[in-house]
C-alpha positions in Angstrom: -31.8 1.0 35.8 -32.4 3.4 33.6 -30.7 3.2 29.9 -27.4 4.9 30.1 -27.0 4.9 33.5 -23.8 2.7 33.3 -21.3 0.9 30.5 -20.1 3.0 27.5 -23.4 4.8 26.7 -23.3 6.1 30.6 -24.0 9.8 30.6 -23.8 12.5 33.4 -27.3 14.0 34.3 -26.9 17.6 34.6 -28.0 20.4 32.4 -25.6 23.1 33.8 -22.3 22.6 35.4 -23.2 23.9 38.5 -25.4 20.7 39.3 -22.8 18.5 38.3 -21.7 15.6 40.9 -18.5 13.4 41.2 -20.8 10.8 39.8 -21.4 12.7 36.5 -17.4 13.8 36.1 -17.0 10.0 36.6 -19.1 9.3 33.7 -17.5 11.9 31.4 -14.1 10.9 32.5 -14.7 7.2 31.1 -16.1 8.4 28.1 -13.4 10.8 27.2 -10.6 8.1 27.9 -12.3 6.1 25.2 -12.7 9.0 23.0 -8.7 9.6 24.0 -7.4 6.1 22.7 -9.3 6.5 19.6 -7.1 10.1 18.4 -5.1 8.3 16.5 -7.4 7.0 14.3 -9.0 10.1 13.8 -5.0 11.6 12.9 -4.9 8.8 10.3 -8.3 9.7 8.9 -7.6 13.4 9.0 -4.1 12.8 7.2 -6.0 11.2 4.2 -8.1 14.3 3.5 -4.6 15.9 2.7 -4.6 13.4 -0.2 -4.8 14.6 -3.7 -4.6 18.1 -2.4 -1.3 19.7 -4.3 -1.7 23.0 -3.9 -0.2 23.6 -7.1 3.2 21.5 -5.4 4.2 18.2 -7.3 2.9 16.3 -4.7 -0.1 16.3 -2.6 -0.1 17.3 0.9 0.1 13.8 2.0 2.7 12.5 0.1 4.7 15.6 1.2 4.1 14.6 4.9 4.8 10.9 4.5 8.0 11.9 2.6 9.1 14.3 5.9 8.1 11.7 8.1 9.9 8.9 6.0 13.5 10.8 5.7 13.1 11.6 9.5 12.5 7.7 10.2 15.3 6.5 8.1 17.5 9.1 9.5 16.9 7.4 13.5 15.1 10.2 14.5 12.9 8.8 17.5 9.3 8.0 17.5 8.2 11.7 19.2 10.1 13.2 16.6 9.2 10.8 13.3 5.2 11.4 14.7 5.8 15.5 14.3 7.1 15.1 10.9 3.9 13.0 10.1 1.6 15.6 11.3 3.7 18.9 10.9 0.8 20.0 8.2 -1.9 18.4 9.1 -3.5 21.6 9.7 -3.1 22.6 5.9 -7.1 21.7 5.3 -8.7 23.9 8.6 -6.0 26.4 9.3 -4.5 27.4 5.5 -2.9 30.6 7.3 -1.6 29.1 10.5 -1.8 25.7 9.6 1.5 25.2 11.8 -0.2 26.5 14.8 -3.3 23.7 14.1 -0.6 21.1 14.3 0.8 22.4 17.2 -2.1 22.6 19.1 -2.8 18.8 18.4 0.7 17.6 19.4 1.3 19.5 22.3 0.1 17.7 25.3 2.6 14.5 23.7 5.7 15.9 22.9 8.6 17.4 24.3 8.9 21.5 24.5 11.6 21.2 21.8 9.3 19.3 19.1 6.4 21.6 20.0 8.2 24.6 19.6 9.6 22.8 16.4 6.2 22.0 15.0 4.6 25.5 16.0 7.3 27.6 14.2 8.5 25.4 11.1 6.2 27.4 8.8 8.4 30.7 9.6 11.6 28.2 9.4 10.3 26.9 6.3 10.0 30.4 4.4 13.6 30.9 4.5 13.6 28.8 1.2 10.7 30.4 0.1 9.6 33.4 1.1 11.6 35.7 -1.2 10.1 34.2 -3.8 6.5 36.0 -2.7 7.9 39.1 -1.8 8.4 38.1 2.1 11.1 38.5 4.3 13.0 35.0 4.0 14.9 36.1 7.3 11.8 36.2 9.2 12.9 33.3 11.2 15.7 35.4 13.1 13.5 37.0 15.3 13.8 33.7 16.9 17.8 33.8 16.4 19.4 32.7 20.0 16.4 30.7 20.9 16.9 27.2 23.0 15.2 25.8 19.7 16.1 27.6 16.6 18.6 25.3 15.2 16.7 22.6 16.1 13.8 23.7 14.1 16.0 25.0 11.2 17.5 21.5 10.5 14.2 20.0 10.6 13.3 22.1 8.0 16.6 21.9 6.3 16.9 18.3 6.3 13.4 16.7 6.1 10.8 19.4 5.5 12.0 21.6 2.5 13.7 18.9 -0.2 10.0 16.5 0.7 8.8 17.5 -2.6 10.3 14.8 -4.5 7.6 12.4 -7.2 10.1 9.8 -7.5 11.0 9.3 -3.4 9.6 5.9 -2.0 7.8 7.0 1.1 6.6 4.9 3.7 3.0 3.9 3.6 0.5 6.1 6.1 0.0 2.7 7.7 3.4 2.2 8.9 3.2 5.0 11.0 0.1 4.2 12.9 2.1 1.9 15.7 4.0 5.3 16.4 0.9 7.4 16.4 -0.5 5.0 18.7 2.3 4.8 21.2 3.4 8.8 21.1 -0.8 10.4 21.2 -1.7 8.0 23.9 0.7 9.3 26.7 -0.1 12.6 27.5 2.5 14.5 28.9 1.2 18.1 29.1 -2.5 18.8 29.9 -4.5 20.8 32.0 -6.3 17.3 32.3 -3.7 15.5 34.2 -3.0 15.3 37.6 0.0 16.9 39.3 2.2 14.4 40.9 3.1 15.2 44.6 
């Protein structure tokens, strides 16, 4: 038996997808499932990249994220919401000009439409609290007024996001959120790779 035909190192044999077989895709699906199970660990590692980066704020980006999630958790929000609160700024490192889009893309397969919309649009809603200091329109969020998730997102920013810059606040450690990440980010709800039930 050639090395890599079976087990965790099994690999497909095609060089172009037009040559692929069902057996090839079974190997890829098995490897993909294992890779998917490791997503929460990769998210934790990426959250740690936010540590020490203050970007001019009084607390670093990791502390801001932990504070936002801790406040939501202490307020009795469900795990999916708390995970969204934790990850809402995870895009800051790779998408500083569109961080909300990056975070929204990460959570989209695993969360409700309301929570995805909240993460995707929180940057504009957060702007209500500071855009006017930068010569921007603080009411930019009004373009979404009347949307079913407008108040939901405005509430997230008001109650948890815009207040999460307190250096004296006692946030839960990142490790405390790992079990929540494991549960939420291991059950995709929306993905082109999920089979539709009959």
